N, CA, C and O atoms as a MOPAC input file, in Angstrom:
PM7 MOZYME 1SCF
protein

 N      3.13800 1   -10.14000 1    -5.55900 1
 C      3.39700 1    -9.43100 1    -5.27900 1
 C      1.47400 1    -9.12100 1    -6.70400 1
 O      0.90100 1    -9.59300 1    -7.68700 1
 N      1.42100 1    -8.24000 1    -5.88000 1
 C     -0.00900 1    -7.79900 1    -6.99200 1
 C      0.81200 1    -5.43900 1    -6.83400 1
 O      1.15400 1    -4.65800 1    -5.94600 1
 N      0.65500 1    -5.45500 1    -8.61000 1
 C      0.48100 1    -4.26700 1    -8.98600 1
 C     -0.89900 1    -3.13900 1    -9.66800 1
 O     -1.42600 1    -3.02900 1   -10.77600 1
 N     -1.10100 1    -2.36700 1    -8.17000 1
 C     -2.21900 1    -1.96300 1    -8.42700 1
 C     -2.26000 1    -1.03900 1    -9.54800 1
 O     -3.36100 1    -0.61700 1    -9.19700 1
 N     -1.95700 1    -0.20100 1   -10.83600 1
 C     -1.68500 1     1.30700 1   -11.76300 1
 C     -3.17500 1     1.45500 1   -12.19700 1
 O     -4.04000 1     1.04500 1   -12.97200 1
 N     -2.85600 1     2.43100 1   -11.04300 1
 C     -3.80300 1     4.18100 1   -11.40900 1
 C     -4.00800 1     4.42400 1   -12.71000 1
 O     -3.24400 1     4.20100 1   -13.64900 1
 N     -5.71700 1     5.17000 1   -12.71500 1
 C     -4.87300 1     5.91200 1   -14.21800 1
 C     -5.58400 1     7.57700 1   -14.23300 1
 O     -6.54100 1     7.50100 1   -15.00400 1
 N     -5.52200 1     8.43400 1   -13.90700 1
 C     -6.33200 1     9.04500 1   -13.95200 1
 C     -6.75100 1     9.91800 1   -12.87700 1
 O     -5.67800 1    10.31300 1   -12.42100 1
 N     -7.91700 1    10.59000 1   -12.02900 1
 C     -7.65900 1    11.29400 1   -10.98400 1
 C     -8.50500 1    10.16600 1    -9.90300 1
 O     -9.71500 1    10.27800 1    -9.70700 1
 N     -7.80700 1     9.26900 1    -9.36500 1
 C     -8.03600 1     8.72800 1    -7.99000 1
 C     -8.72700 1     8.99800 1    -7.34100 1
 O     -8.05700 1     9.50800 1    -6.44300 1
 N    -10.11100 1     9.07800 1    -6.95100 1
 C    -10.83800 1     9.13300 1    -5.75300 1
 C    -10.65600 1     8.57000 1    -4.97700 1
 O     -9.96800 1     7.56300 1    -5.14200 1
 N    -11.26800 1     8.96300 1    -3.43000 1
 C    -11.35600 1     7.57400 1    -1.61500 1
 C    -11.60600 1     6.67400 1    -3.01100 1
 O    -10.66600 1     6.04100 1    -3.49300 1
 N    -12.55900 1     6.66400 1    -3.45100 1
 C    -14.00300 1     5.63800 1    -2.94100 1
 C    -12.75200 1     4.51600 1    -3.97000 1
 O    -12.41800 1     3.52100 1    -3.32600 1
 N    -12.28700 1     4.58600 1    -4.99400 1
 C    -11.38800 1     4.08000 1    -5.62500 1
 C     -9.80100 1     3.61300 1    -4.83100 1
 O     -8.78200 1     3.31400 1    -5.45400 1
 N     -9.86500 1     3.63300 1    -4.14200 1
 C     -8.82400 1     3.81700 1    -3.57300 1
 C     -8.61200 1     2.62700 1    -2.62400 1
 O     -7.83000 1     1.67900 1    -2.54600 1
 N    -10.50200 1     3.49100 1    -1.39000 1
 C    -10.86100 1     2.04300 1    -0.35200 1
 C    -11.42300 1     0.29200 1    -1.39200 1
 O    -11.55800 1    -0.78500 1    -0.81300 1
 N    -11.62200 1     0.46800 1    -2.76700 1
 C    -11.83600 1    -0.63800 1    -3.03200 1
 C    -11.05800 1    -1.33500 1    -3.80900 1
 O    -11.16800 1    -2.48100 1    -4.24500 1
 N     -9.84200 1    -0.11200 1    -4.00900 1
 C     -8.50700 1    -0.93300 1    -4.04700 1
 C     -7.86700 1    -2.55700 1    -3.13900 1
 O     -7.58500 1    -3.75500 1    -3.09300 1
 N     -7.98900 1    -1.30400 1    -2.61500 1
 C     -7.37800 1    -2.12400 1    -0.62000 1
 C     -8.30400 1    -3.33800 1    -0.43500 1
 O     -8.16400 1    -4.46600 1     0.03800 1
 N     -9.60400 1    -2.44000 1    -1.16900 1
 C    -10.85100 1    -3.80800 1    -0.29400 1
 C    -10.85200 1    -5.08400 1    -1.22700 1
 O    -11.61200 1    -5.88000 1    -0.67500 1
 N    -10.25200 1    -5.76300 1    -2.62100 1
 C    -10.22800 1    -6.26500 1    -3.65800 1
 C     -8.62800 1    -7.42400 1    -3.14400 1
 O     -8.71900 1    -8.60000 1    -2.79300 1
 N     -7.87500 1    -6.95700 1    -3.21100 1
 C     -6.41900 1    -7.21400 1    -2.62800 1
 C     -7.42500 1    -7.84100 1    -1.59800 1
 O     -8.28800 1    -8.64700 1    -1.94600 1
 N     -7.22700 1    -7.35100 1    -0.11100 1
 C     -7.70000 1    -7.75600 1     1.09100 1
 C     -8.62500 1    -9.36500 1     1.14300 1
 O     -8.59000 1   -10.30100 1     1.94200 1
 N     -9.39700 1    -9.12000 1    -0.09200 1
 C    -10.35500 1   -10.84400 1    -0.58900 1
 C     -9.65400 1   -11.89600 1    -1.27100 1
 O     -9.69800 1   -13.10500 1    -1.04500 1
 N     -8.85400 1   -11.12300 1    -2.33100 1
 C     -8.37300 1   -12.05700 1    -2.99800 1
 C     -7.93500 1   -13.59500 1    -3.05700 1
 O     -6.73600 1   -13.32400 1    -3.12300 1
 N     -7.94600 1   -14.65600 1    -3.07800 1
 C     -8.02100 1   -15.67000 1    -2.43600 1
 C     -6.24400 1   -16.10100 1    -2.38000 1
 O     -6.02700 1   -17.26600 1    -2.04800 1
 N     -4.82000 1   -15.08500 1    -2.73200 1
 C     -4.04800 1   -15.64000 1    -2.84500 1
 C     -3.21300 1   -15.06000 1    -1.81500 1
 O     -2.07600 1   -15.44100 1    -1.53700 1
 N     -4.21700 1   -13.56300 1    -0.94600 1
 C     -3.95000 1   -12.57900 1     0.16900 1
 C     -2.80100 1   -13.75100 1     0.75800 1
 O     -1.66700 1   -13.92800 1     0.31300 1
 N     -3.43200 1   -14.44600 1     1.83800 1
 C     -2.96300 1   -15.15600 1     2.77600 1
 C     -1.29000 1   -15.70900 1     2.38800 1
 O     -0.50800 1   -16.23300 1     3.18100 1
 N     -1.02800 1   -15.37600 1     0.78700 1
 C      0.92300 1   -15.61700 1     0.54000 1
 C      1.54300 1   -14.18800 1     0.29600 1
 O      2.75200 1   -14.08200 1     0.50200 1
 N      0.69500 1   -12.84900 1    -0.20700 1
 C      0.62800 1   -12.37300 1    -0.61800 1
 C      2.59200 1   -11.25000 1     0.33400 1
 O      2.50500 1   -10.61600 1     1.38500 1
 N      3.48400 1   -11.34600 1    -0.20400 1
 C      3.99700 1    -9.85600 1     0.08400 1
 C      4.49600 1    -9.37700 1     0.41200 1
 O      5.13200 1    -9.18600 1     1.44800 1
 N      4.15900 1    -8.69800 1    -1.28000 1
 C      3.84000 1    -6.90300 1    -1.82300 1
 C      3.23500 1    -6.56600 1    -2.64300 1
 O      3.04700 1    -7.28200 1    -3.62700 1
 N      2.65600 1    -5.20300 1    -2.50300 1
 C      1.55100 1    -4.23700 1    -2.91300 1
 C      1.96400 1    -2.84600 1    -3.43700 1
 O      2.06500 1    -1.79100 1    -2.81100 1
 N      2.25200 1    -3.19600 1    -5.20000 1
 C      2.87900 1    -2.31800 1    -5.77600 1
 C      1.66800 1    -1.19000 1    -5.80400 1
 O      0.74400 1    -1.61800 1    -6.49700 1
 N      1.31500 1     0.49200 1    -5.10900 1
 C      0.33200 1     1.01600 1    -5.36400 1
 C      1.46500 1     1.48000 1    -6.87300 1
 O      2.60300 1     1.94900 1    -6.88400 1
 N      0.85500 1     1.22700 1    -7.61000 1
 C      1.22000 1     2.29700 1    -8.81300 1
 C      0.71300 1     3.64000 1    -9.23200 1
 O     -0.44100 1     3.70300 1    -9.65500 1
 N      1.41900 1     4.68300 1    -9.16400 1
 C      0.33800 1     6.79000 1    -9.75700 1
 C      0.78700 1     7.17100 1   -10.97400 1
 O      0.38900 1     8.10500 1   -11.67200 1
 N      1.99100 1     6.06200 1   -11.26400 1
 C      2.26600 1     6.98700 1   -12.90900 1
 C      1.61100 1     7.47700 1   -13.91100 1
 O      1.90900 1     8.00500 1   -14.98200 1
 N      1.01100 1     7.30500 1   -13.56300 1
 C     -0.27500 1     7.74300 1   -14.56700 1
 C     -1.59300 1     9.09100 1   -14.25700 1
 O     -2.36000 1     9.73800 1   -14.97100 1
 N     -1.42600 1     9.04700 1   -13.46400 1
 C     -2.55100 1     9.59200 1   -12.74700 1
 C     -2.35100 1    11.13700 1   -12.55900 1
 O     -1.29000 1    11.53000 1   -12.07300 1
 N     -3.34700 1    12.04900 1   -12.93300 1
 C     -3.60700 1    13.56700 1   -12.67700 1
 C     -3.45700 1    13.96900 1   -10.83200 1
 O     -2.77400 1    14.93600 1   -10.49600 1
 N     -3.99600 1    13.31800 1   -10.04400 1
 C     -4.35800 1    13.88200 1    -9.27600 1
 C     -5.27100 1    13.35600 1    -8.67600 1
 O     -5.96300 1    12.69900 1    -9.45400 1
 N     -5.95000 1    13.28700 1    -6.67200 1
 C     -6.46900 1    12.33100 1    -6.06400 1
 C     -7.38800 1    13.62300 1    -5.33100 1
 O     -7.29100 1    14.84300 1    -5.19700 1
 N     -8.33100 1    12.51700 1    -4.95600 1
 C     -9.02400 1    13.27400 1    -3.92500 1
 C     -9.16000 1    12.08400 1    -2.33500 1
 O     -9.76700 1    12.47100 1    -1.33700 1
 N     -8.68900 1    11.09900 1    -2.38100 1
 C     -8.55900 1    10.44600 1    -1.31200 1
 C     -7.75000 1    11.46900 1     0.27200 1
 O     -6.63800 1    11.90600 1     0.56800 1
 N     -9.26800 1    11.43000 1     0.95000 1
 C     -9.69000 1    11.87500 1     2.18900 1
 C     -9.51100 1    11.18100 1     3.46300 1
 O     -9.47100 1     9.95400 1     3.37700 1
 N     -9.39500 1    11.69800 1     4.63600 1
 C     -9.06000 1    11.45200 1     5.70700 1
 C     -9.72000 1     9.88100 1     5.64100 1
 O     -9.17800 1     8.77600 1     5.68500 1
 N    -11.12100 1    10.29400 1     5.51800 1
 C    -12.22100 1     8.85900 1     5.77000 1
 C    -11.77100 1     7.76100 1     4.85700 1
 O    -12.12700 1     6.59200 1     5.00200 1
 N    -11.07700 1     8.13100 1     4.03200 1
 C    -11.32000 1     7.16800 1     2.64900 1
 C     -9.63000 1     6.58300 1     3.51900 1
 O     -9.95500 1     5.77800 1     4.39300 1
 N     -8.52800 1     6.71500 1     3.50400 1
 C     -7.38400 1     6.41500 1     4.46500 1
 C     -7.93000 1     5.69400 1     5.73400 1
 O     -7.19700 1     4.81900 1     6.19400 1
 N     -9.26800 1     5.96800 1     6.44900 1
 C     -9.40700 1     5.41300 1     7.97400 1
 C    -10.68000 1     4.30300 1     7.29500 1
 O    -11.52000 1     3.79500 1     8.03700 1
 N    -10.65800 1     4.13400 1     6.31100 1
 C    -11.68400 1     3.41200 1     5.81700 1
 C    -10.53700 1     1.99800 1     5.44100 1
 O    -10.56200 1     0.85500 1     5.89700 1
 N     -9.27100 1     2.84000 1     4.11000 1
 C     -8.15000 1     1.28700 1     4.45000 1
 C     -7.22700 1     0.67900 1     5.92200 1
 O     -6.92900 1    -0.48300 1     6.20000 1
 N     -6.88700 1     2.19400 1     6.82100 1
 C     -6.64200 1     1.67800 1     7.67700 1
 C     -7.20700 1     0.42400 1     8.49900 1
 O     -6.52800 1    -0.38000 1     9.13800 1
 N     -9.56700 1     0.43900 1     8.23700 1
 C     -9.86900 1    -0.93600 1     9.06600 1
 C     -8.93400 1    -2.13700 1     8.40600 1
 O     -8.15800 1    -2.89300 1     8.99100 1
 N     -9.24000 1    -2.06900 1     7.09500 1
 C     -9.51500 1    -2.88200 1     5.92200 1
 C     -8.07000 1    -3.69300 1     6.80600 1
 O     -8.19400 1    -4.73400 1     7.45200 1
 N     -6.43600 1    -2.74700 1     6.59500 1
 C     -5.27900 1    -3.33000 1     7.26600 1
 C     -5.16200 1    -4.02200 1     8.11200 1
 O     -4.45400 1    -4.95700 1     8.48400 1
 N     -6.23200 1    -3.26300 1     8.50300 1
 C     -6.17600 1    -3.82900 1    10.19400 1
 C     -7.00700 1    -5.31100 1    10.89800 1
 O     -6.94000 1    -6.18600 1    11.76200 1
 N     -7.83600 1    -4.73800 1     9.70100 1
 C     -8.41000 1    -6.00500 1    10.11700 1
 C     -8.43000 1    -7.59000 1     8.57600 1
 O     -9.23000 1    -8.42200 1     8.14800 1
 N     -6.97500 1    -7.14100 1     8.31200 1
 C     -6.19700 1    -8.91400 1     7.77200 1
 C     -4.72000 1    -9.46900 1     8.00500 1
 O     -4.13800 1   -10.53100 1     7.78700 1
 N     -4.41000 1    -8.26800 1     8.53700 1
 C     -2.96300 1    -8.58900 1     9.97100 1
 C     -2.64500 1   -10.08800 1    10.35200 1
 O     -1.65600 1   -10.81200 1    10.23200 1
 N     -4.19900 1   -10.26900 1    10.97800 1
 C     -4.03700 1   -11.62200 1    11.51400 1
 C     -3.28700 1   -12.75100 1    10.40900 1
 O     -2.42200 1   -13.61500 1    10.55400 1
 N     -4.29700 1   -12.14200 1     8.95500 1
 C     -4.26700 1   -13.23100 1     7.98300 1
 C     -2.82600 1   -13.37400 1     7.83400 1
 O     -2.19600 1   -14.42400 1     7.95800 1
 N     -2.13300 1   -11.65100 1     7.41900 1
 C     -0.95400 1   -11.85400 1     6.52400 1
 C     -0.54300 1   -10.62100 1     7.30700 1
 O     -0.94800 1    -9.50600 1     6.97700 1
 N      0.27100 1   -10.81900 1     8.35800 1
 C      1.32100 1    -9.53800 1     8.89100 1
 C      2.47600 1    -9.04400 1     7.90500 1
 O      3.05100 1    -8.03600 1     8.31800 1
 N      2.71000 1    -9.30300 1     7.27700 1
 C      4.48800 1    -9.66400 1     6.98700 1
 C      3.97500 1    -8.81300 1     5.13000 1
 O      4.76300 1    -9.02400 1     4.20800 1
 N      2.69000 1    -7.94800 1     4.83900 1
 C      2.72600 1    -7.03300 1     3.65700 1
 C      3.55100 1    -6.27200 1     3.92500 1
 O      3.81900 1    -5.85900 1     5.05300 1
 N      4.21300 1    -5.90500 1     2.61600 1
 C      5.26100 1    -4.81500 1     2.50000 1
 C      3.60800 1    -3.28400 1     0.89700 1
 O      3.08700 1    -3.27300 1    -0.21800 1
 N      3.67500 1    -2.82000 1     1.64600 1
 C      3.43100 1    -1.63300 1     0.34200 1
 C      4.22800 1    -1.14700 1    -0.89900 1
 O      3.65800 1    -0.06200 1    -0.78700 1
 N      4.80700 1    -1.01300 1    -1.68200 1
 C      4.86300 1     0.03400 1    -2.44800 1
 C      4.27600 1     1.13300 1    -3.36200 1
 O      3.92300 1     0.93000 1    -4.52300 1
 N      4.19800 1     2.49400 1    -2.62200 1
 C      4.26400 1     3.73000 1    -4.18400 1
 C      4.26700 1     3.95300 1    -4.77600 1
 O      3.49300 1     3.00800 1    -4.62300 1
 N      4.32800 1     4.51600 1    -6.10400 1
 C      4.81700 1     4.71100 1    -7.10800 1
 C      4.81300 1     5.58800 1    -7.64500 1
 O      4.08500 1     5.18500 1    -8.55300 1
 N      5.07800 1     6.81700 1    -7.96900 1
 C      4.95400 1     8.06300 1    -8.38600 1
 C      6.05600 1     8.99000 1    -8.32300 1
 O      7.07200 1     8.95800 1    -7.62900 1
 N      5.60700 1     9.93100 1    -9.29300 1
 C      6.81700 1    11.37200 1    -9.33200 1
 C      6.86200 1    12.43900 1    -8.31900 1
 O      7.66600 1    13.10700 1    -7.66900 1
 N      5.28200 1    12.22400 1    -8.55200 1
 C      4.24500 1    13.31400 1    -7.74600 1
 C      4.10000 1    13.57900 1    -6.04300 1
 O      4.04700 1    12.93300 1    -4.99700 1
 N      4.09200 1    14.03000 1    -6.19900 1
 C      5.03700 1    14.29500 1    -4.14600 1
 C      3.13000 1    14.43200 1    -3.39400 1
 O      2.84900 1    14.04700 1    -2.25900 1
 N      2.23500 1    14.97900 1    -4.25700 1
 C      1.19700 1    14.18800 1    -3.78000 1
 C      0.57600 1    13.14600 1    -3.99100 1
 O     -0.61000 1    13.19200 1    -3.66200 1
 N      0.99500 1    12.06300 1    -4.49200 1
 C      0.73600 1    10.47500 1    -3.67400 1
 C      2.01000 1    10.26400 1    -3.06300 1
 O      1.87500 1    10.29900 1    -1.84000 1
 N      2.96200 1    10.09900 1    -3.34400 1
 C      4.56300 1    10.75100 1    -2.01600 1
 C      3.81400 1    10.60800 1    -0.78400 1
 O      4.06700 1     9.81200 1     0.12100 1
 N      2.95100 1    11.37700 1    -0.82600 1
 C      2.54200 1    11.82300 1     0.76600 1
 C      1.72800 1    10.75800 1     0.58000 1
 O      2.61500 1     9.90600 1     0.63600 1
 N      0.49700 1     9.98200 1     0.36000 1
 C     -0.39600 1     9.36100 1     0.17600 1
 C      0.48500 1     8.68000 1     0.89300 1
 O     -0.11600 1     8.35500 1     1.91700 1
 N      2.59200 1     7.90600 1     0.97000 1
 C      2.66200 1     6.94700 1     1.53500 1
 C      3.56900 1     7.05500 1     2.67500 1
 O      4.22300 1     6.18800 1     3.25400 1
 N      3.43500 1     8.64900 1     2.92000 1
 C      4.06900 1     8.98200 1     4.13300 1
 C      2.90400 1     8.54300 1     5.18900 1
 O      2.94800 1     7.74700 1     6.12700 1
 N      1.48800 1     9.63100 1     4.51800 1
 C      0.72300 1     9.24800 1     5.38000 1
 C      0.31400 1     8.16700 1     6.26300 1
 O     -0.13000 1     8.35800 1     7.39500 1
 N      0.53900 1     6.52600 1     5.48400 1
 C      0.13400 1     5.34500 1     5.79500 1
 C      0.82900 1     5.50300 1     7.47100 1
 O      0.11100 1     5.35700 1     8.46000 1
 N      2.38700 1     5.83400 1     7.57300 1
 C      3.05300 1     6.06700 1     8.75300 1
 C      2.30500 1     6.67500 1    10.10400 1
 O      2.59300 1     6.48500 1    11.28600 1
 N      1.47000 1     7.30400 1     9.64300 1
 C      1.01800 1     8.45300 1    10.91400 1
 C     -0.22900 1     7.85500 1    11.64900 1
 O     -0.07500 1     6.72600 1    11.18300 1
 N     -1.34900 1     7.72800 1    12.43700 1
 C     -2.70400 1     7.26500 1    12.56700 1
 C     -3.83000 1     7.27800 1    11.61300 1
 O     -3.90700 1     8.28000 1    12.32400 1
 N     -4.75200 1     7.21700 1    10.77700 1
 C     -5.12600 1     5.44000 1    11.60500 1
 C     -4.33800 1     4.64300 1    11.41900 1
 O     -4.29200 1     3.77500 1    12.29100 1
 N     -3.13400 1     4.48100 1     9.99900 1
 C     -2.69700 1     3.35800 1     9.40900 1
 C     -1.31600 1     3.53100 1    10.07000 1
 O     -2.43700 1     3.15200 1    10.41200 1
 N     -0.40800 1     3.65100 1    10.48100 1
 C      0.67800 1     4.05300 1    10.77900 1
 C      0.61700 1     2.44800 1    12.46000 1
 O     -0.11700 1     2.23800 1    13.42500 1
 N      1.78900 1     1.82300 1    11.89100 1
 C      1.69200 1     0.08900 1    12.90300 1
 C      1.09400 1    -1.03800 1    11.68400 1
 O      1.49900 1    -2.17200 1    11.93500 1
 N      0.40600 1    -0.98400 1    10.68900 1
 C     -0.55300 1    -1.67100 1     9.73800 1
 C      0.56600 1    -2.43400 1     8.80500 1
 O      0.90500 1    -3.59600 1     9.03200 1
 N      1.08800 1    -1.66500 1     7.75500 1
 C      2.12000 1    -2.62000 1     6.39900 1
 C      2.87000 1    -1.86600 1     6.39100 1
 O      2.58000 1    -0.67100 1     6.44700 1
 N      4.14200 1    -2.32800 1     6.31400 1
 C      5.27200 1    -1.27300 1     5.75200 1
 C      5.01400 1    -0.37800 1     4.51300 1
 O      4.53100 1    -0.93200 1     3.52600 1
 N      5.20900 1     0.57700 1     4.47700 1
 C      5.14200 1     1.84300 1     2.80000 1
 C      6.10200 1     2.69900 1     2.68200 1
 O      6.47300 1     3.73800 1     3.22700 1
 N      6.53200 1     1.76000 1     1.52300 1
 C      7.65700 1     3.17000 1     1.40100 1
 C      6.80600 1     3.68100 1    -0.33600 1
 O      6.09700 1     3.21000 1    -1.22500 1
 N      7.69900 1     5.26000 1     0.16300 1
 C      7.66000 1     5.86800 1    -1.39200 1
 C      8.28700 1     5.57700 1    -2.38600 1
 O      9.44100 1     5.27900 1    -2.07900 1
 N      8.01000 1     5.48400 1    -3.92200 1
 C      9.98000 1     5.82200 1    -5.13300 1
 C      8.84700 1     5.79900 1    -5.77400 1
 O      7.69400 1     5.36800 1    -5.80100 1
 N     10.15900 1     6.85400 1    -6.60800 1
 C      9.60500 1     7.94300 1    -7.91300 1
 C      9.62400 1     7.15500 1    -9.28600 1
 O      9.05600 1     7.52800 1   -10.31300 1
 N     10.53300 1     5.75400 1    -9.09600 1
 C     10.13300 1     4.59800 1   -10.62100 1
 C     10.00400 1     3.27100 1   -10.40600 1
 O     10.92500 1     2.97700 1    -9.64400 1
 N      9.39500 1     2.34800 1   -10.64500 1
 C      8.92600 1     1.11900 1   -10.83700 1
 C     10.67200 1     0.53500 1   -10.39100 1
 O     11.13300 1     0.24100 1    -9.28800 1
 N     11.28000 1     0.53700 1   -11.68900 1
 C     13.02900 1     0.28900 1   -11.32200 1
 C     13.44900 1     0.07500 1    -9.84700 1
 O     13.81000 1    -0.86400 1    -9.13800 1
 N     13.22900 1     1.37800 1    -9.73400 1
 C     13.56300 1     1.42600 1    -7.27900 1
 C     12.88600 1     0.67200 1    -6.88800 1
 O     13.22300 1    -0.26800 1    -6.16800 1
 N     11.20800 1     1.04800 1    -7.47600 1
 C     10.67500 1    -0.28300 1    -6.35600 1
 C     10.80200 1    -1.16700 1    -6.37700 1
 O     10.81000 1    -1.78900 1    -5.31400 1
 N     10.99900 1    -1.86200 1    -7.68000 1
 C     11.37500 1    -4.10200 1    -8.07300 1
 C     12.91300 1    -4.08300 1    -7.14200 1
 O     13.45600 1    -5.02600 1    -6.56600 1
 N     13.34800 1    -2.64700 1    -7.25000 1
 C     15.21300 1    -3.16900 1    -6.77200 1
 C     15.34600 1    -3.43500 1    -5.33900 1
 O     16.13800 1    -4.22500 1    -4.82500 1
 N     14.20600 1    -2.45000 1    -4.55400 1
 C     14.50200 1    -2.33600 1    -3.68000 1
 C     13.26700 1    -3.46800 1    -2.76600 1
 O     12.94000 1    -3.15000 1    -1.62200 1
 N     12.64400 1    -4.82900 1    -3.46000 1
 C     11.79900 1    -5.73700 1    -3.36300 1
 C     12.77000 1    -6.40100 1    -3.12000 1
 O     13.30300 1    -6.70300 1    -2.05200 1
 N     13.19400 1    -6.82600 1    -5.01900 1
 C     14.44400 1    -8.02100 1    -4.33500 1
 C     15.38500 1    -7.94500 1    -3.40300 1
 O     16.26600 1    -8.78500 1    -3.22000 1
 N     15.22800 1    -6.99000 1    -2.82600 1
 C     16.58900 1    -7.22700 1    -1.56900 1
 C     15.68600 1    -7.17100 1    -0.60000 1
 O     16.42200 1    -6.69500 1     0.26500 1
 N     14.57400 1    -7.30000 1    -0.03400 1
 C     13.86000 1    -8.12400 1     0.47400 1
 C     13.89800 1    -9.41200 1     1.03400 1
 O     13.95900 1   -10.39000 1     0.28900 1
 N     13.85500 1    -9.59600 1     2.89200 1
 C     13.57600 1   -10.95400 1     2.50900 1
 C     12.55600 1   -11.20100 1     2.84200 1
 O     11.78500 1   -10.29000 1     3.14200 1
 N     12.11500 1   -12.73100 1     2.92600 1
 C     10.65300 1   -13.09000 1     2.62200 1
 C     10.40000 1   -13.20000 1     4.12200 1
 O     11.01300 1   -13.84100 1     4.97600 1
 N      9.00700 1   -12.16200 1     4.24300 1
 C      8.49900 1   -12.11100 1     6.17300 1
 C      8.23800 1   -13.52000 1     6.30600 1
 O      8.60500 1   -14.00000 1     5.23300 1
 N      7.92600 1   -14.17800 1     6.83100 1
 C      6.73400 1   -15.02300 1     7.80300 1
 C      6.56300 1   -15.63200 1     8.79800 1
 O      7.61500 1   -15.98900 1     9.32900 1
 N      5.97100 1   -15.81800 1     9.12800 1
 C      5.26900 1   -15.74900 1    10.94200 1
 C      4.35500 1   -14.36300 1    11.42700 1
 O      3.64100 1   -13.55600 1    10.83300 1
 N      4.73400 1   -14.53500 1    12.65200 1
 C      4.23300 1   -13.35300 1    13.10400 1
 C      5.53700 1   -12.20600 1    12.86600 1
 O      6.67500 1   -12.58100 1    12.58600 1
 N      5.13900 1   -10.70300 1    13.03700 1
 C      4.80500 1    -9.75900 1    12.68700 1
 C      6.67300 1    -9.63400 1    12.21900 1
 O      7.60400 1    -9.76200 1    13.01500 1
 N      6.75600 1    -9.43400 1    11.14200 1
 C      8.74700 1    -9.06300 1    11.25800 1
 C      9.31700 1    -8.07800 1    11.42900 1
 O     10.49900 1    -7.97900 1    11.75900 1
 N      8.35200 1    -6.98400 1    11.17400 1
 C      9.35800 1    -5.98900 1    10.80300 1
 C      7.71600 1    -5.07800 1    11.74600 1
 O      6.57800 1    -5.40800 1    12.08000 1
 N      8.84900 1    -3.49600 1    11.83100 1
 C      7.60300 1    -2.14800 1    12.77500 1
 C      7.83900 1    -1.04200 1    11.97000 1
 O      8.97100 1    -0.56200 1    11.90600 1
 N      6.35800 1    -0.31100 1    10.98300 1
 C      5.66100 1    -0.07600 1    10.21400 1
 C      6.36000 1     1.15500 1    10.96300 1
 O      6.39200 1     1.37800 1    12.17300 1
 N      7.09400 1     2.14200 1     9.55300 1
 C      8.22700 1     3.52300 1    10.78300 1
 C      7.43600 1     4.51200 1    10.07700 1
 O      7.58500 1     5.71000 1    10.31800 1

């Protein structure tokens, strides 16, 4: 599991950089969950171009690890919308993404999930 904690204003560049860093991490092959924690954020400027760049990263790593699930944590609807945006083109079909209003809810959901292995074991909604 990787927890990415964002603070203050999140730019598109910040969001893309964080996705790239996780994809390049040595432990990426065995990673099951990524938590994007936006609880300490005041806003974002993550635009369609940044989402497209993240889509390229996500689709590029699918052959390496197709079973990562992404959890977005925030009480701010602007960040919950990011989770919804990943279920639409260009990100749909890359990594299952869900939004939660608390870290406890996210960790609780995560604890109930089976460990996915091998070929793609889910279909993003």
